PAPAFI-147013 format. One record per residue (C-alpha): chain; residue number from 1; x, y, z. Coordinates in Angstrom, 1 decimal, always signed. Example, Ala and Ser with C-alpha at 12.3 -4.5 7.8 and 13.67 -1.06 7.14 Angstrom:
! PAPAFI-147013
<atom><c>A</c><k>1</k><xx>+12.3</xx><yy>-4.5</yy><zz>+7.8</zz></atom>
<atom><c>A</c><k>2</k><xx>+13.7</xx><yy>-1.1</yy><zz>+7.1</zz></atom>
END
This chain:
! PAPAFI-147013
<atom><c>A</c><k>1</k><xx>-23.0</xx><yy>+55.3</yy><zz>-1.0</zz></atom>
<atom><c>A</c><k>2</k><xx>-20.3</xx><yy>+52.9</yy><zz>-2.4</zz></atom>
<atom><c>A</c><k>3</k><xx>-20.3</xx><yy>+49.6</yy><zz>-0.7</zz></atom>
<atom><c>A</c><k>4</k><xx>-17.0</xx><yy>+48.2</yy><zz>+0.9</zz></atom>
<atom><c>A</c><k>5</k><xx>-15.4</xx><yy>+45.8</yy><zz>-1.5</zz></atom>
<atom><c>A</c><k>6</k><xx>-15.5</xx><yy>+42.1</yy><zz>-0.7</zz></atom>
<atom><c>A</c><k>7</k><xx>-12.9</xx><yy>+40.8</yy><zz>-3.2</zz></atom>
<atom><c>A</c><k>8</k><xx>-9.4</xx><yy>+41.0</yy><zz>-1.9</zz></atom>
<atom><c>A</c><k>9</k><xx>-7.9</xx><yy>+42.6</yy><zz>-5.1</zz></atom>
<atom><c>A</c><k>10</k><xx>-10.6</xx><yy>+45.3</yy><zz>-4.7</zz></atom>
<atom><c>A</c><k>11</k><xx>-9.8</xx><yy>+45.8</yy><zz>-1.1</zz></atom>
<atom><c>A</c><k>12</k><xx>-6.1</xx><yy>+46.2</yy><zz>-1.9</zz></atom>
<atom><c>A</c><k>13</k><xx>-6.9</xx><yy>+48.7</yy><zz>-4.7</zz></atom>
<atom><c>A</c><k>14</k><xx>-9.1</xx><yy>+50.7</yy><zz>-2.4</zz></atom>
<atom><c>A</c><k>15</k><xx>-6.3</xx><yy>+50.8</yy><zz>+0.2</zz></atom>
<atom><c>A</c><k>16</k><xx>-3.9</xx><yy>+52.2</yy><zz>-2.3</zz></atom>
<atom><c>A</c><k>17</k><xx>-6.4</xx><yy>+55.0</yy><zz>-3.3</zz></atom>
<atom><c>A</c><k>18</k><xx>-6.8</xx><yy>+55.9</yy><zz>+0.4</zz></atom>
<atom><c>A</c><k>19</k><xx>-3.1</xx><yy>+56.2</yy><zz>+1.1</zz></atom>
<atom><c>A</c><k>20</k><xx>-2.6</xx><yy>+58.2</yy><zz>-2.2</zz></atom>
<atom><c>A</c><k>21</k><xx>-5.7</xx><yy>+60.5</yy><zz>-1.4</zz></atom>
<atom><c>A</c><k>22</k><xx>-4.4</xx><yy>+61.2</yy><zz>+2.2</zz></atom>
<atom><c>A</c><k>23</k><xx>-0.9</xx><yy>+62.0</yy><zz>+1.0</zz></atom>
<atom><c>A</c><k>24</k><xx>-1.9</xx><yy>+64.1</yy><zz>-1.9</zz></atom>
<atom><c>A</c><k>25</k><xx>-4.8</xx><yy>+66.1</yy><zz>+0.0</zz></atom>
<atom><c>A</c><k>26</k><xx>-3.5</xx><yy>+66.9</yy><zz>+3.5</zz></atom>
<atom><c>A</c><k>27</k><xx>-5.4</xx><yy>+70.1</yy><zz>+3.8</zz></atom>
<atom><c>A</c><k>28</k><xx>-8.7</xx><yy>+68.2</yy><zz>+3.2</zz></atom>
<atom><c>A</c><k>29</k><xx>-7.8</xx><yy>+65.3</yy><zz>+5.6</zz></atom>
<atom><c>A</c><k>30</k><xx>-5.6</xx><yy>+66.9</yy><zz>+8.2</zz></atom>
<atom><c>A</c><k>31</k><xx>-6.0</xx><yy>+64.4</yy><zz>+11.1</zz></atom>
<atom><c>A</c><k>32</k><xx>-6.9</xx><yy>+60.9</yy><zz>+9.8</zz></atom>
<atom><c>A</c><k>33</k><xx>-7.2</xx><yy>+58.1</yy><zz>+12.5</zz></atom>
<atom><c>A</c><k>34</k><xx>-4.1</xx><yy>+56.5</yy><zz>+11.0</zz></atom>
<atom><c>A</c><k>35</k><xx>-1.4</xx><yy>+58.7</yy><zz>+9.5</zz></atom>
<atom><c>A</c><k>36</k><xx>-0.7</xx><yy>+58.1</yy><zz>+5.9</zz></atom>
<atom><c>A</c><k>37</k><xx>+2.8</xx><yy>+56.7</yy><zz>+6.7</zz></atom>
<atom><c>A</c><k>38</k><xx>+1.5</xx><yy>+54.2</yy><zz>+9.1</zz></atom>
<atom><c>A</c><k>39</k><xx>-1.3</xx><yy>+53.3</yy><zz>+6.7</zz></atom>
<atom><c>A</c><k>40</k><xx>+1.2</xx><yy>+52.8</yy><zz>+3.9</zz></atom>
<atom><c>A</c><k>41</k><xx>+3.3</xx><yy>+50.4</yy><zz>+6.2</zz></atom>
<atom><c>A</c><k>42</k><xx>+0.1</xx><yy>+48.4</yy><zz>+6.8</zz></atom>
<atom><c>A</c><k>43</k><xx>-0.5</xx><yy>+48.2</yy><zz>+2.9</zz></atom>
<atom><c>A</c><k>44</k><xx>+3.1</xx><yy>+47.2</yy><zz>+2.4</zz></atom>
<atom><c>A</c><k>45</k><xx>+2.8</xx><yy>+44.5</yy><zz>+5.0</zz></atom>
<atom><c>A</c><k>46</k><xx>-0.2</xx><yy>+43.1</yy><zz>+3.3</zz></atom>
<atom><c>A</c><k>47</k><xx>+1.5</xx><yy>+43.1</yy><zz>-0.1</zz></atom>
<atom><c>A</c><k>48</k><xx>+4.6</xx><yy>+41.5</yy><zz>+1.2</zz></atom>
<atom><c>A</c><k>49</k><xx>+2.4</xx><yy>+38.7</yy><zz>+2.8</zz></atom>
<atom><c>A</c><k>50</k><xx>+0.4</xx><yy>+38.3</yy><zz>-0.4</zz></atom>
<atom><c>A</c><k>51</k><xx>+3.4</xx><yy>+37.8</yy><zz>-2.5</zz></atom>
<atom><c>A</c><k>52</k><xx>+4.7</xx><yy>+35.2</yy><zz>+0.1</zz></atom>
<atom><c>A</c><k>53</k><xx>+1.4</xx><yy>+33.5</yy><zz>-0.3</zz></atom>
<atom><c>A</c><k>54</k><xx>+1.6</xx><yy>+33.5</yy><zz>-4.0</zz></atom>
<atom><c>A</c><k>55</k><xx>+5.2</xx><yy>+31.8</yy><zz>-3.9</zz></atom>
<atom><c>A</c><k>56</k><xx>+4.0</xx><yy>+29.5</yy><zz>-1.2</zz></atom>
<atom><c>A</c><k>57</k><xx>+1.1</xx><yy>+28.4</yy><zz>-3.4</zz></atom>
<atom><c>A</c><k>58</k><xx>+3.4</xx><yy>+27.8</yy><zz>-6.4</zz></atom>
<atom><c>A</c><k>59</k><xx>+5.8</xx><yy>+25.7</yy><zz>-4.1</zz></atom>
<atom><c>A</c><k>60</k><xx>+2.9</xx><yy>+23.7</yy><zz>-2.8</zz></atom>
<atom><c>A</c><k>61</k><xx>+1.5</xx><yy>+23.1</yy><zz>-6.3</zz></atom>
<atom><c>A</c><k>62</k><xx>+5.0</xx><yy>+21.8</yy><zz>-7.2</zz></atom>
<atom><c>A</c><k>63</k><xx>+5.1</xx><yy>+19.6</yy><zz>-4.1</zz></atom>
<atom><c>A</c><k>64</k><xx>+1.8</xx><yy>+18.2</yy><zz>-4.7</zz></atom>
<atom><c>A</c><k>65</k><xx>+2.8</xx><yy>+17.4</yy><zz>-8.5</zz></atom>
<atom><c>A</c><k>66</k><xx>+6.0</xx><yy>+15.6</yy><zz>-7.2</zz></atom>
<atom><c>A</c><k>67</k><xx>+4.0</xx><yy>+13.7</yy><zz>-4.6</zz></atom>
<atom><c>A</c><k>68</k><xx>+1.3</xx><yy>+12.5</yy><zz>-7.1</zz></atom>
<atom><c>A</c><k>69</k><xx>+4.0</xx><yy>+11.2</yy><zz>-9.4</zz></atom>
<atom><c>A</c><k>70</k><xx>+5.7</xx><yy>+9.2</yy><zz>-6.6</zz></atom>
<atom><c>A</c><k>71</k><xx>+2.2</xx><yy>+7.9</yy><zz>-5.7</zz></atom>
<atom><c>A</c><k>72</k><xx>+1.6</xx><yy>+6.8</yy><zz>-9.3</zz></atom>
<atom><c>A</c><k>73</k><xx>+5.1</xx><yy>+5.0</yy><zz>-9.3</zz></atom>
<atom><c>A</c><k>74</k><xx>+4.1</xx><yy>+3.3</yy><zz>-5.9</zz></atom>
<atom><c>A</c><k>75</k><xx>+0.7</xx><yy>+2.2</yy><zz>-7.2</zz></atom>
<atom><c>A</c><k>76</k><xx>+2.4</xx><yy>+0.6</yy><zz>-10.4</zz></atom>
<atom><c>A</c><k>77</k><xx>+4.8</xx><yy>-1.2</yy><zz>-8.2</zz></atom>
<atom><c>A</c><k>78</k><xx>+2.1</xx><yy>-2.5</yy><zz>-5.8</zz></atom>
<atom><c>A</c><k>79</k><xx>+0.1</xx><yy>-3.8</yy><zz>-8.7</zz></atom>
<atom><c>A</c><k>80</k><xx>+3.0</xx><yy>-5.6</yy><zz>-10.1</zz></atom>
<atom><c>A</c><k>81</k><xx>+3.8</xx><yy>-7.1</yy><zz>-6.7</zz></atom>
<atom><c>A</c><k>82</k><xx>+0.1</xx><yy>-8.2</yy><zz>-6.2</zz></atom>
<atom><c>A</c><k>83</k><xx>-0.3</xx><yy>-9.7</yy><zz>-9.6</zz></atom>
<atom><c>A</c><k>84</k><xx>+2.9</xx><yy>-11.7</yy><zz>-9.0</zz></atom>
<atom><c>A</c><k>85</k><xx>+1.7</xx><yy>-12.8</yy><zz>-5.6</zz></atom>
<atom><c>A</c><k>86</k><xx>-1.7</xx><yy>-13.9</yy><zz>-7.0</zz></atom>
<atom><c>A</c><k>87</k><xx>+0.0</xx><yy>-16.3</yy><zz>-9.4</zz></atom>
<atom><c>A</c><k>88</k><xx>+2.7</xx><yy>-17.4</yy><zz>-7.2</zz></atom>
<atom><c>A</c><k>89</k><xx>+0.2</xx><yy>-18.8</yy><zz>-4.5</zz></atom>
<atom><c>A</c><k>90</k><xx>-2.5</xx><yy>-19.6</yy><zz>-7.2</zz></atom>
<atom><c>A</c><k>91</k><xx>-4.9</xx><yy>-17.2</yy><zz>-5.9</zz></atom>
<atom><c>A</c><k>92</k><xx>-4.8</xx><yy>-18.7</yy><zz>-2.4</zz></atom>
<atom><c>A</c><k>93</k><xx>-6.6</xx><yy>-16.2</yy><zz>-0.2</zz></atom>
<atom><c>A</c><k>94</k><xx>-5.2</xx><yy>-17.6</yy><zz>+3.1</zz></atom>
<atom><c>A</c><k>95</k><xx>-1.7</xx><yy>-16.9</yy><zz>+1.8</zz></atom>
<atom><c>A</c><k>96</k><xx>-2.5</xx><yy>-13.6</yy><zz>+0.0</zz></atom>
<atom><c>A</c><k>97</k><xx>-3.8</xx><yy>-12.2</yy><zz>+3.5</zz></atom>
<atom><c>A</c><k>98</k><xx>-0.1</xx><yy>-11.9</yy><zz>+4.4</zz></atom>
<atom><c>A</c><k>99</k><xx>+0.1</xx><yy>-9.1</yy><zz>+2.0</zz></atom>
<atom><c>A</c><k>100</k><xx>-3.1</xx><yy>-7.7</yy><zz>+2.9</zz></atom>
<atom><c>A</c><k>101</k><xx>-4.7</xx><yy>-8.8</yy><zz>-0.2</zz></atom>
<atom><c>A</c><k>102</k><xx>-7.3</xx><yy>-11.3</yy><zz>-1.6</zz></atom>
<atom><c>A</c><k>103</k><xx>-8.2</xx><yy>-12.7</yy><zz>-4.8</zz></atom>
<atom><c>A</c><k>104</k><xx>-10.7</xx><yy>-10.8</yy><zz>-7.0</zz></atom>
<atom><c>A</c><k>105</k><xx>-14.3</xx><yy>-11.9</yy><zz>-6.8</zz></atom>
<atom><c>A</c><k>106</k><xx>-15.6</xx><yy>-13.6</yy><zz>-10.0</zz></atom>
<atom><c>A</c><k>107</k><xx>-18.2</xx><yy>-11.3</yy><zz>-11.5</zz></atom>
<atom><c>A</c><k>108</k><xx>-21.8</xx><yy>-12.3</yy><zz>-10.7</zz></atom>
<atom><c>A</c><k>109</k><xx>-23.7</xx><yy>-13.5</yy><zz>-13.6</zz></atom>
<atom><c>A</c><k>110</k><xx>-26.4</xx><yy>-11.0</yy><zz>-14.9</zz></atom>
<atom><c>A</c><k>111</k><xx>-30.0</xx><yy>-11.9</yy><zz>-14.1</zz></atom>
<atom><c>A</c><k>112</k><xx>-32.8</xx><yy>-11.4</yy><zz>-16.6</zz></atom>
<atom><c>A</c><k>113</k><xx>-34.9</xx><yy>-8.3</yy><zz>-15.6</zz></atom>
<atom><c>A</c><k>114</k><xx>-38.0</xx><yy>-8.5</yy><zz>-13.5</zz></atom>
<atom><c>A</c><k>115</k><xx>-41.4</xx><yy>-7.8</yy><zz>-14.6</zz></atom>
<atom><c>A</c><k>116</k><xx>-42.6</xx><yy>-4.3</yy><zz>-15.6</zz></atom>
<atom><c>A</c><k>117</k><xx>-45.8</xx><yy>-3.4</yy><zz>-13.6</zz></atom>
<atom><c>A</c><k>118</k><xx>-48.7</xx><yy>-1.1</yy><zz>-13.6</zz></atom>
<atom><c>A</c><k>119</k><xx>-49.0</xx><yy>-0.7</yy><zz>-17.3</zz></atom>
<atom><c>A</c><k>120</k><xx>-51.9</xx><yy>+1.9</yy><zz>-18.1</zz></atom>
<atom><c>A</c><k>121</k><xx>-53.3</xx><yy>+3.7</yy><zz>-21.0</zz></atom>
<atom><c>A</c><k>122</k><xx>-52.9</xx><yy>+7.3</yy><zz>-20.0</zz></atom>
<atom><c>A</c><k>123</k><xx>-54.5</xx><yy>+8.9</yy><zz>-23.2</zz></atom>
<atom><c>A</c><k>124</k><xx>-55.7</xx><yy>+7.8</yy><zz>-26.4</zz></atom>
<atom><c>A</c><k>125</k><xx>-57.0</xx><yy>+9.2</yy><zz>-29.6</zz></atom>
<atom><c>A</c><k>126</k><xx>-57.7</xx><yy>+8.3</yy><zz>-33.4</zz></atom>
<atom><c>A</c><k>127</k><xx>-54.7</xx><yy>+6.1</yy><zz>-34.4</zz></atom>
<atom><c>A</c><k>128</k><xx>-52.6</xx><yy>+6.9</yy><zz>-31.2</zz></atom>
<atom><c>A</c><k>129</k><xx>-52.2</xx><yy>+5.8</yy><zz>-27.6</zz></atom>
<atom><c>A</c><k>130</k><xx>-50.2</xx><yy>+6.9</yy><zz>-24.6</zz></atom>
<atom><c>A</c><k>131</k><xx>-48.8</xx><yy>+4.1</yy><zz>-22.4</zz></atom>
<atom><c>A</c><k>132</k><xx>-47.2</xx><yy>+4.4</yy><zz>-19.0</zz></atom>
<atom><c>A</c><k>133</k><xx>-45.7</xx><yy>+1.6</yy><zz>-16.9</zz></atom>
<atom><c>A</c><k>134</k><xx>-43.3</xx><yy>+1.1</yy><zz>-13.8</zz></atom>
<atom><c>A</c><k>135</k><xx>-39.8</xx><yy>-0.3</yy><zz>-13.7</zz></atom>
<atom><c>A</c><k>136</k><xx>-39.2</xx><yy>-3.8</yy><zz>-12.4</zz></atom>
<atom><c>A</c><k>137</k><xx>-38.7</xx><yy>-4.0</yy><zz>-8.5</zz></atom>
<atom><c>A</c><k>138</k><xx>-36.3</xx><yy>-7.1</yy><zz>-8.9</zz></atom>
<atom><c>A</c><k>139</k><xx>-34.1</xx><yy>-8.8</yy><zz>-11.4</zz></atom>
<atom><c>A</c><k>140</k><xx>-31.2</xx><yy>-7.6</yy><zz>-13.5</zz></atom>
<atom><c>A</c><k>141</k><xx>-30.9</xx><yy>-4.1</yy><zz>-14.9</zz></atom>
<atom><c>A</c><k>142</k><xx>-33.3</xx><yy>-3.4</yy><zz>-18.0</zz></atom>
<atom><c>A</c><k>143</k><xx>-31.6</xx><yy>-2.7</yy><zz>-21.3</zz></atom>
<atom><c>A</c><k>144</k><xx>-34.8</xx><yy>-1.9</yy><zz>-23.1</zz></atom>
<atom><c>A</c><k>145</k><xx>-38.5</xx><yy>-2.5</yy><zz>-23.2</zz></atom>
<atom><c>A</c><k>146</k><xx>-40.4</xx><yy>-4.3</yy><zz>-25.8</zz></atom>
<atom><c>A</c><k>147</k><xx>-43.8</xx><yy>-2.8</yy><zz>-26.4</zz></atom>
<atom><c>A</c><k>148</k><xx>-46.0</xx><yy>-5.6</yy><zz>-27.6</zz></atom>
<atom><c>A</c><k>149</k><xx>-49.4</xx><yy>-5.4</yy><zz>-29.4</zz></atom>
<atom><c>A</c><k>150</k><xx>-52.1</xx><yy>-7.8</yy><zz>-30.7</zz></atom>
<atom><c>A</c><k>151</k><xx>-55.8</xx><yy>-7.8</yy><zz>-31.5</zz></atom>
<atom><c>A</c><k>152</k><xx>-57.6</xx><yy>-8.0</yy><zz>-28.0</zz></atom>
<atom><c>A</c><k>153</k><xx>-57.6</xx><yy>-11.7</yy><zz>-26.8</zz></atom>
<atom><c>A</c><k>154</k><xx>-56.4</xx><yy>-13.4</yy><zz>-30.0</zz></atom>
<atom><c>A</c><k>155</k><xx>-53.5</xx><yy>-13.8</yy><zz>-32.2</zz></atom>
<atom><c>A</c><k>156</k><xx>-49.8</xx><yy>-13.6</yy><zz>-31.4</zz></atom>
<atom><c>A</c><k>157</k><xx>-48.1</xx><yy>-10.8</yy><zz>-29.8</zz></atom>
<atom><c>A</c><k>158</k><xx>-45.9</xx><yy>-8.8</yy><zz>-32.2</zz></atom>
<atom><c>A</c><k>159</k><xx>-43.3</xx><yy>-6.1</yy><zz>-31.4</zz></atom>
<atom><c>A</c><k>160</k><xx>-44.7</xx><yy>-2.6</yy><zz>-31.7</zz></atom>
<atom><c>A</c><k>161</k><xx>-41.4</xx><yy>-1.0</yy><zz>-30.9</zz></atom>
<atom><c>A</c><k>162</k><xx>-38.4</xx><yy>-1.0</yy><zz>-28.6</zz></atom>
<atom><c>A</c><k>163</k><xx>-38.2</xx><yy>+1.8</yy><zz>-26.0</zz></atom>
<atom><c>A</c><k>164</k><xx>-35.9</xx><yy>+2.9</yy><zz>-23.2</zz></atom>
<atom><c>A</c><k>165</k><xx>-38.2</xx><yy>+4.9</yy><zz>-21.1</zz></atom>
<atom><c>A</c><k>166</k><xx>-41.3</xx><yy>+4.0</yy><zz>-19.1</zz></atom>
<atom><c>A</c><k>167</k><xx>-43.8</xx><yy>+5.9</yy><zz>-21.0</zz></atom>
<atom><c>A</c><k>168</k><xx>-44.4</xx><yy>+6.1</yy><zz>-24.7</zz></atom>
<atom><c>A</c><k>169</k><xx>-46.9</xx><yy>+7.5</yy><zz>-27.4</zz></atom>
<atom><c>A</c><k>170</k><xx>-47.6</xx><yy>+5.1</yy><zz>-30.1</zz></atom>
<atom><c>A</c><k>171</k><xx>-48.7</xx><yy>+6.7</yy><zz>-33.3</zz></atom>
<atom><c>A</c><k>172</k><xx>-50.1</xx><yy>+5.2</yy><zz>-36.6</zz></atom>
<atom><c>A</c><k>173</k><xx>-52.1</xx><yy>+2.5</yy><zz>-34.8</zz></atom>
<atom><c>A</c><k>174</k><xx>-54.7</xx><yy>+0.3</yy><zz>-36.3</zz></atom>
<atom><c>A</c><k>175</k><xx>-57.9</xx><yy>+2.0</yy><zz>-36.2</zz></atom>
<atom><c>A</c><k>176</k><xx>-61.4</xx><yy>+0.7</yy><zz>-35.5</zz></atom>
<atom><c>A</c><k>177</k><xx>-60.3</xx><yy>-2.5</yy><zz>-33.7</zz></atom>
<atom><c>A</c><k>178</k><xx>-59.7</xx><yy>-3.2</yy><zz>-30.0</zz></atom>
<atom><c>A</c><k>179</k><xx>-55.8</xx><yy>-3.5</yy><zz>-29.4</zz></atom>
<atom><c>A</c><k>180</k><xx>-54.1</xx><yy>-5.0</yy><zz>-26.5</zz></atom>
<atom><c>A</c><k>181</k><xx>-50.7</xx><yy>-4.0</yy><zz>-25.3</zz></atom>
<atom><c>A</c><k>182</k><xx>-48.2</xx><yy>-5.4</yy><zz>-22.8</zz></atom>
<atom><c>A</c><k>183</k><xx>-44.5</xx><yy>-4.5</yy><zz>-21.9</zz></atom>
<atom><c>A</c><k>184</k><xx>-41.6</xx><yy>-7.1</yy><zz>-21.9</zz></atom>
<atom><c>A</c><k>185</k><xx>-38.4</xx><yy>-6.2</yy><zz>-20.2</zz></atom>
<atom><c>A</c><k>186</k><xx>-35.0</xx><yy>-7.1</yy><zz>-21.9</zz></atom>
<atom><c>A</c><k>187</k><xx>-31.2</xx><yy>-7.3</yy><zz>-21.1</zz></atom>
<atom><c>A</c><k>188</k><xx>-28.3</xx><yy>-9.6</yy><zz>-22.2</zz></atom>
<atom><c>A</c><k>189</k><xx>-29.5</xx><yy>-12.4</yy><zz>-19.9</zz></atom>
<atom><c>A</c><k>190</k><xx>-33.0</xx><yy>-12.6</yy><zz>-21.5</zz></atom>
<atom><c>A</c><k>191</k><xx>-36.5</xx><yy>-11.4</yy><zz>-21.1</zz></atom>
<atom><c>A</c><k>192</k><xx>-38.6</xx><yy>-10.8</yy><zz>-18.0</zz></atom>
<atom><c>A</c><k>193</k><xx>-42.2</xx><yy>-11.9</yy><zz>-17.7</zz></atom>
<atom><c>A</c><k>194</k><xx>-44.8</xx><yy>-9.8</yy><zz>-19.6</zz></atom>
<atom><c>A</c><k>195</k><xx>-46.4</xx><yy>-6.9</yy><zz>-17.9</zz></atom>
<atom><c>A</c><k>196</k><xx>-50.3</xx><yy>-6.7</yy><zz>-17.3</zz></atom>
<atom><c>A</c><k>197</k><xx>-52.1</xx><yy>-6.2</yy><zz>-20.5</zz></atom>
<atom><c>A</c><k>198</k><xx>-54.2</xx><yy>-3.1</yy><zz>-21.3</zz></atom>
<atom><c>A</c><k>199</k><xx>-56.7</xx><yy>-2.5</yy><zz>-24.1</zz></atom>
<atom><c>A</c><k>200</k><xx>-57.5</xx><yy>+0.4</yy><zz>-26.3</zz></atom>
<atom><c>A</c><k>201</k><xx>-60.1</xx><yy>+1.1</yy><zz>-29.2</zz></atom>
<atom><c>A</c><k>202</k><xx>-58.5</xx><yy>+3.7</yy><zz>-31.3</zz></atom>
END
């Protein structure tokens, strides 16, 4: 059994087929609930309303386009007036309030990132180690992480790599010695405190 259509175009097409079928086959459908002539009038009324809707939508789209252009012109004028006003009163907020405006806030200086936390060795194997850590809970946004390494408990820390995620697999690591790792957060303002250190014997 065919399902009744849901799309408007399919409904209209089925209505046209019903009208044509009733008119062309009166012997098969002698007494329909709605005579073919009245059904055709209902279809004609729908089609007339449909075309009126199409015309209305086109007119609305044209009106919206015209409105948007006037809004763009208005915004350009407003920005010119406000820029003039800011200089005219030397960015005096008490005077700018008369125009419903106030001077722009100075951008806040960027803070160095906070400390990465919960550094862990997730897995390790011959010459490789998988590390995982948590983002800082404070400070400025992190641009990238420095993964630092040294021989356990001695020597200077050196940069193993720079990374943008909070987990990494380091390959081609020195084997047969105990290595120590930590994470340093970095952004344009500087570096955060080093994370906790973890060790691995690869």
